[in-house]
Backbone as a ProteinNet text record, in pm:
[ID]
protein_1_A
[PRIMARY]
MAEAFRVTASGLVLHLRVTPNAGADRIEGVETRDDGSAVLRLRVAAVPDKGKANAAVVALLSKALGVPKSSISVTAGETARLKTVAIAGDGAALALGLQGLVGSKP
[TERTIARY]
203.3	211.1	71.4	69.5	-49.9	-111.6	-243.2	-303.8	-317.5	-323.8	-329	-474.2	-565.4	-704.5	-765.7	-876.6	-945.7	-1092.9	-1176.6	-1321.9	-1370.6	-1444.7	-1502.5	-1656.4	-1710.9	-1860.7	-1913.3	-1833.4	-1881.6	-1834.8	-1753.9	-1699.6	-1566.9	-1466.8	-1325.4	-1230.8	-1121.1	-1012.2	-893.1	-829.8	-704.6	-589.6	-476.4	-348.6	-278.8	-243.5	-181.2	-44.2	34.5	146.8	135.7	118.2	99.9	209.5	235.7	343.5	272.9	294.3	240.2	327.4	289.5	363.5	399.1	307.3	330.4	278.4	310.8	272.8	123.5	59.7	-84	-127.7	-271.1	-325.5	-345.8	-303.7	-317.6	-290.2	-354.1	-337.2	-233.2	-124	-11.9	-22.5	-79.8	-96	-42.8	-36.9	6.5	142.3	207	349.1	368.5	463.9	496.5	616.7	610.2	711.8	816.6	928.4	1034.4	996.1	886.4	847.4	747.7	714.4	612.3	475.4	451	312.2	287.9	160.9	114	52.2	80.8	12.9	-19.6	-128	-185.1	-109.1	-23.6	49.8	-40.2	-38.7	-115.4	-13.3	-41.4	34.6	-71	-56.1	-148.2	-54.1	-116.2	-53.9	-45	-138.6	-154.9	-32.4	-3.5	111.2	64.2	157.5	111.8	106.5	2.9	-7.6	-150.5	-163	-307.5	-419.2	-380.5	-475.9	-506.6	-438.9	-464.7	-436.2	-323	-283.2	-391.5	-431.1	-542.5	-670.5	-718.9	-831.4	-816.3	-694.6	-670.6	-684.3	-633.2	-640.1	-790	-873.8	-1016.2	-1083.1	-1053.5	-1113.4	-1077	-956.3	-898	-967.4	-974.8	-1039.4	-1197.2	-1260.3	-1392.2	-1428.5	-1355.3	-1375.3	-1351.9	-1243.9	-1194.8	-1302.3	-1360.3	-1452.6	-1593	-1617.5	-1757.6	-1835.6	-1773.8	-1835.8	-1836.3	-1930.2	-1919.8	-1796.6	-1745.8	-1628.1	-1659.3	-1796	-1825.7	-1809.4	-1808.5	-1788.6	-1643.8	-1549.7	-1417.1	-1348.5	-1278.3	-1214.9	-1062.6	-983.9	-825.6	-858.5	-820.3	-830.6	-690.7	-581.4	-448.3	-352	-248.1	-146.7	-178.7	-259.9	-303.5	-183.6	-77.4	50.1	161.4	132.2	240	207.6	308.1	285.8	212.2	227.6	159.6	35	-77.7	-210.8	-291.1	-391.6	-504.4	-639.5	-719.9	-832.1	-950.5	-1057.4	-1173.6	-1290.7	-1341.4	-1450.7	-1581	-1676.5	-1807	-1883.2	-1950.3	-2040	-2028	-2065.8	-2058.1	-1913	-1854.3	-1706.8	-1682.9	-1772	-1736.5	-1734	-1832.6	-1846.4	-1721.9	-1687.4	-1590.4	-1445	-1431.4	-1306.9	-1309.5	-1412.8	-1425.8	-1376.2	-1433.8	-1390.8	-1247.9	-1196.1	-1046.4	-967.6	-1019.5	-944.7	-928.9	-1037.7	-1036.4	-943.2	-916.1	-821.6	-678.4	-657.6	-504.3	-470.7	-573.3	-545.3	-494.1	-533.6	-495.1	-605.5	-570.7	-675.2	-693.1	-822.1	-835.9	-766.2
-1780.9	-1651.7	-1582.9	-1464	-1380.5	-1339.8	-1304.4	-1257.7	-1110.6	-1044.4	-887.3	-845.3	-931.3	-892.9	-1006.7	-971.7	-1078.4	-1034	-1136.7	-1105.2	-1099.8	-995.9	-985.3	-975	-976.4	-964.1	-848	-733.2	-609.6	-573.7	-664.5	-637.7	-693.8	-609	-645.3	-550.8	-620.4	-535.8	-567	-455.9	-470.6	-413.1	-475.7	-424.4	-371.6	-252.8	-179.1	-129.8	-110.5	-45	60.9	192.6	292.7	370.6	401.4	495	616.7	728.7	859.4	917.5	1021.8	1093.7	1007.8	909	817	879.8	839	892.2	877	779.2	748.8	670.9	665.5	589.9	446.8	355.4	216.7	111.9	-9.5	-118.2	-205.3	-235.3	-307.2	-452.5	-501.1	-631.7	-670.1	-799.8	-832.2	-860.9	-813.8	-823.1	-887	-984.2	-1039.3	-967.8	-914.2	-835.2	-936	-887.7	-964.3	-1029.9	-974.6	-1029.5	-1148.1	-1175.8	-1277.1	-1226.1	-1097.8	-1045.9	-997.1	-1003.1	-970.6	-834.2	-757.8	-624.3	-602.7	-528.3	-479.7	-359.1	-351.8	-239.5	-148.1	-22.1	79.5	196.8	261.7	374	490.9	604.7	723.9	840.1	927	1054.1	1155.5	1149.1	1261.7	1263.5	1392.8	1400.2	1364.5	1320.7	1284.2	1400.8	1500.6	1611.2	1644.3	1660.6	1696.1	1594.9	1461.1	1355.2	1338.8	1413.8	1402.9	1259.8	1194.9	1060.6	956.1	980.4	895.6	901.7	1030.8	1043.1	972.6	978.5	919.8	769.1	709.9	560.1	530	595.8	579.5	582.5	684.4	706.7	587.1	547.2	440.4	305.3	268.5	143.4	152.6	273.1	294.4	260.5	316.8	300.5	153.2	91.9	-43.6	-141	-136	-231.9	-191.2	-76.6	-45.8	-20.1	49.6	72.8	220.1	270.2	423.1	462.2	571	614.3	624.1	639.4	653.4	519.2	402.3	282	231.6	328	284.5	379.8	326.2	415.8	359.9	445.3	416.9	399.7	272.9	243.7	241.2	222.7	238.2	297.2	361	410.3	526.4	629	740.2	829.8	837.7	909.6	823.8	683	590.5	541.6	468	397	266.8	207.8	79.2	122.6	84.7	120.5	3.7	17	-85.6	-5.6	-73.1	-6.8	-98	-41.3	-132.6	-86.8	-176.6	-160.5	-231.3	-145.8	-183.7	-256	-368.1	-429.4	-584.1	-646.5	-796.2	-833.3	-884.2	-926.8	-1025.6	-1119.5	-1226.7	-1165.2	-1084.8	-1008.8	-930.6	-858.7	-762	-842.2	-950.3	-1042.2	-1087.2	-1130.6	-1183.7	-1081.3	-948	-835.2	-806.8	-808.6	-782	-885.5	-1018.6	-1134.8	-1106	-1065.9	-1032.7	-924	-834.4	-720.9	-757.3	-850.5	-875.9	-1015.8	-1102.9	-1250.7	-1322.7	-1290.9	-1372.1	-1432.9	-1530.9	-1600.5	-1533.7	-1548.2	-1494.9	-1561.9
-1354.6	-1403.2	-1376.7	-1348.6	-1326.9	-1456.5	-1461.4	-1583.7	-1573.2	-1695.2	-1689.5	-1654.4	-1645.5	-1610.1	-1534.5	-1450.4	-1387.7	-1386.3	-1395.7	-1382.8	-1233.2	-1197.6	-1063.1	-1070.6	-952.8	-942.5	-1003.8	-1009.7	-1052.3	-1193.4	-1247.7	-1386	-1403.3	-1447	-1476.8	-1412.7	-1372.6	-1312.8	-1413.9	-1463.8	-1552.2	-1487.9	-1510.4	-1467.3	-1599.8	-1595.2	-1716.7	-1686.6	-1799.3	-1802.7	-1921.8	-1882	-1971.7	-2021.2	-2142.5	-2179.3	-2239.4	-2169.8	-2221.8	-2327.5	-2390	-2496.6	-2610	-2637.8	-2753.8	-2887.4	-2990.7	-3124.9	-3148.8	-3086.5	-3108.4	-2988.9	-2966.8	-2872.4	-2921.2	-2847	-2888.9	-2788.5	-2804.1	-2707.6	-2773.2	-2704.7	-2771.8	-2738.1	-2630.9	-2593	-2458.1	-2416.4	-2282.9	-2275.6	-2168.3	-2145.5	-2012.3	-2002.6	-1879.4	-1821.5	-1702.8	-1645.9	-1574.6	-1534.6	-1468.7	-1352.3	-1271	-1160	-1188.7	-1304.8	-1338.3	-1353.1	-1313.4	-1333.5	-1472.7	-1513.5	-1646.3	-1654.8	-1748.7	-1754.2	-1910.2	-1923.3	-2058.3	-2091	-2204.7	-2251.2	-2330.3	-2286	-2366.7	-2388	-2501.4	-2530.5	-2557.5	-2498.5	-2520.1	-2561.3	-2652.1	-2694.7	-2591.4	-2495	-2402.8	-2304.8	-2257.9	-2163.1	-2020.5	-1930.5	-1793.7	-1698	-1735	-1673.7	-1623.4	-1495.2	-1448.7	-1500.6	-1494.1	-1524.7	-1680.4	-1768.6	-1912.4	-1964.7	-1920.2	-1968	-1910.8	-1788.7	-1732.7	-1815.5	-1840.3	-1927.4	-2065.5	-2120.8	-2253.1	-2238.8	-2126.5	-2094.6	-2087.8	-2019.6	-1995.9	-2141.9	-2216.5	-2336.1	-2436	-2442.4	-2532.6	-2489.3	-2361	-2320.1	-2348.8	-2324	-2352.6	-2490.7	-2581.6	-2723.9	-2770	-2722.7	-2756.9	-2710.5	-2591.5	-2539	-2545.5	-2603.7	-2630.7	-2500.9	-2400.6	-2272.3	-2246.6	-2170.2	-2139.6	-2056.1	-2069.8	-1996.2	-1848.8	-1807.2	-1668.7	-1611.1	-1675	-1614.1	-1585.4	-1624.9	-1608.7	-1497.2	-1408	-1314.2	-1271.5	-1263.8	-1231.1	-1080.2	-1025.5	-887.5	-818	-892.2	-829.6	-937.6	-890.8	-988.2	-1061.8	-1007.8	-1082.6	-1143	-1057.4	-1104	-1152.8	-1172.3	-1214.4	-1344	-1407.4	-1537.9	-1515.3	-1404.2	-1373.1	-1299.4	-1361.8	-1308.8	-1297.2	-1206.8	-1200.4	-1228.5	-1323.2	-1359.6	-1348.4	-1297.4	-1277.8	-1390.3	-1455	-1551.6	-1504.8	-1477.7	-1423.9	-1545.3	-1515.9	-1625	-1617.9	-1741.1	-1737.4	-1756.7	-1646.6	-1642.2	-1759.1	-1781.8	-1873.7	-2023.7	-2049.3	-2181.6	-2213	-2086.6	-2117.8	-2135	-2061.8	-2082	-2220.2	-2278.4	-2421.5	-2522.4	-2495.6	-2577.1	-2574.3	-2443.4	-2431.4	-2495.1	-2481.2	-2546.1	-2703.6	-2750.1	-2898.6	-2934.2	-2839.3	-2882	-2866.4	-2763.7	-2739.3	-2767.5	-2785.4	-2819.6	-2714.5	-2578	-2461.1	-2391.1	-2309.7	-2235.1	-2094	-2041.4	-1906.3	-1790.3
[MASK]
++++++++++++++++++++++++++++++++++++++++++++++++++++++++++++++++++++++++++++++++++++++++++++++++++++++++++

């Protein structure tokens, strides 16, 4: 089974499944998809219009992990629910912070 995130030399790469138009912004945890891949499930209240949902994803991850918004970028899936996000910084520390939020292992 794949993991929802991996540590890289420049930080952390996350695989996300984002649900826009939710009641509130929140991280729901890790989900294993039918193909065996793992994704971190997020819900954001923003609508998927002109990058508003992506901005909400960046803001949610920034607040949850205590990193600047400028260190987070959507690298794949800008217009899709399945996204790949890169977070620049100390990958090991970011992974520990993420583990604390979702209770999973790297």
